[in-house]
N, C-alpha and C positions, 0 to 999 in steps of 0.2 A: 980394579972396581970399574973404572971408566970403560975398559975393554969389555967387561962382562955386560954392562948396560947397553953397549953397542951390539953385542952378539945376540942377546935375548930377543929383541924385536925381529932380527933376521931369522932366528930359529922359528919364531911364531909365524912369520909370514910363509916360511917354507912348508908349514903344515896346514896353511890356510889358503883359500882362493876366494876371489870375490864371488859373492852369491850370484851376481848377474851372469857369471860364466858357468858356474857349477850346476845351476838348476834352470837352464834355459829350455829344457825339453818340454814339449807340449804333448800331453798324452790324451787318449780318447776318453778315459774315465774321469769324470768331473772331480772326484775326490783325490785324484793324483795331479790335477792340473794347477793346483795352487803352487806356484813356484816361489823361489826366494826373491824374485822380482816383485812379489806381492800382487800377482795378477792371475786371473783364470781365463782360459780361452775356451769358449763354448763352441764345440765343433758343429753342434746342430743349429747354431745361429751365430752371426758375426759379432755379437756383443762382446766387449771386453769389460770385465767387472774388476775393479780394484778392491784391495782389502778394506779400504775405508767405507765401501758400500756394503760390507759384510758385518753384521752385528756380532757382538761378542769378541772374544780374543783367542788366538791360537797359542798364546804364550802362558807359561807358568808364571812368569813375571814380566809384565809388558816393558818396564823400564830396564835398562842395562844396569847390572850390579857389579861392583868391584869384586873380583874373584881370584882364586889361587888355583893354579894348574900344576899337578904333579905328572910328569911324563914317565913313560916306561923306562927310560934311561936314567930316572931319578933326578933329572934336572927340574927345577921349580921356576915357574913363571908367575910373577906376582902382579897384582893391581891391573888385571886385564878386565875390560868391561864385557860382561857376558849376559846373555839371556837364553832361556830354553824355549825353543819353538816346539811345542808338544805335537802339533799336527804334522809337521815335516820330520820330527825327531832329529832336530839339529840344534847344536849349541852355536849361537850366533855371537860373533866377536866384533866389537865396534872399535874402529880407529879413525878418529876425525869424523867425517860424515859418511865414511864407507862402512859397509857391513860385510863380514866374511863368515864362511863356514869352515869347520875343520875338514881339510881335504883327506887327512889320514887319521880319523879318530882312534884307530887302534893303537896310535902312539901315545894316547892319553891313559894314564892309570887312574887318576882321581881328580875330580873337580870340586873345590869348595865354592859353592854358589850361594852367597849370603850365609844363612845358617843351615843349609842343606848340602849333603855330600852326594855326588853322582859318580858313577863308574860307567865305562862303555865296555859291554861284555857280550859274548855269544850266548844265545839261548836256543833251546831245542823246540821246534814246532812239530806238528804231526807229519810234515813232509821233508823238512830240511832244517838247516841251521841258519839263523839270522843273527844280526847284531843290533843292539839298542842301548840307549841311555837309561840307566836305572838309578832311582834314588835309594840310597842305603838307609834302611830303617834299623838294622841291627847288624853288628859286625863282630866276627870272631871266627872260629873254625867253621861255623855255620853262619851264613849271611842271609838276611831277609831283604829283598829288593821290592821296590814299588815302581811299576811302569805307569806313568800318567797317560791319560787318554783324552783326546778332544775329537769330536766328530763335526763334519760340515753338513749342516741341514739345508737342503735346497727345497724351494717350493715345488709342489707337485699338483696334480689335477684337483686335489682336495683343498689346496691352499686358497686363501682369499686373495683377491687382486691387491698387489702392492706388498705382499708378504716378502720380507727380505731374506736373502741367504744369511745364515748365522752359524757361528761356532758355538757348540755347547759342550761343556764338560761331560765326560762319560765315566762310568765306574772304573777305577784303576784295576790293574791286574797285579797279582803278587807272585813272587818267584823266590825260590830258595837255591842257594849255592853252597857246596862244600869245598872249602879251601879255594883253589884256583880252577876248580872243575867247571863243568857245564852248568848253565843256569836253567832251572826247570820251573815251569809255571805250576802253581798250586791251585787246582780247581776243585779239589775234594779232600775230605779227611783221609781217604784211602791213599790218594796221591801224596799227601803230606807225609804219611807214615813211610811210604815206599821210598821217597826222596831222602828221608832222614836215616834210612837204614845204613849200617847197623847202629842201633841206638840202645841206650840202657833201658831196662825194663821200666824204670820209673818214668821215663819220658813217654813211653807208649801208654802207660796208665794215665799220665797227665793229659795226653791228647784225647784219649777216650773219655775222660771225665770232664774236660773243659772246652774242647774245640767242637762247637756246634756249627759254626759258619766260617769257612775258610776265606770269606770276603771281609771278615771283621779284622781290621788292622790291629786293634789293641790286643785281641786274642792271639793273633799270629806273632806279634812282638813278644808277648809273654812266653809263648811256647818255644820260640827260638832262643830267647834268653835263658830259659830253663834248660834247653838242650845243651847250650854252650856250657852252662854251669855243671851239669851232670857229666858231660864229656871230660871236663877238666878234673872233676873229682875222681872219675873212673881212671883217668891217666895217672893221677897221683897215687891212687890205690895200687895200680899195677907196678909203679916204681917202688913202692914200699915192699911189695911182695917179692920183687926181684932182687932186692938188696939184702 
């Protein structure tokens, strides 16, 4: 047991690096210039603005929360202090006064962050494949994911003097995944039906009758739960017919 306790922190450090090292790049676009050092570099002027000068918060939970991490090799890391930075899409890990990011998040299968479950998974965009942290809203053969969003609002020519930079929550995006396949964003009822194919006729009828807005979280949870139920019933029915 003592050996295990010694090994686990070493494992954790091996998949983490200090945020000061991993996010030191300074980019031209202001929305990419917020680094893990909590600083923005304005290339059009020499000012350096710290996160304390920005109103609002980029975090899902500003305070670090005792969390459980399940790695892809099925090892479990307990009681690690984590918080999710929505703006940079990073899980931040605290040890003492130092803050780390996961250097290889693909080694993480699941994170229990407080009462929320997160996964790190690939998703399809119109141009390529990216990875992100998703909150799991419904789990089974079909999974419903939520991608939190925060935007950085900066003063412009219409702003009044003294208006601060600020983080503001943006509407989340919803995604569906079948088993361990690709994660697909749901932005219309037509896309939802396409992603869920092949599905039982009852599910199609349910979507047509009940899903009016694919941005409604409660409606999406209900349809995915119904899809999971119908797929289980269909599987059991097939077993009975084959026996």
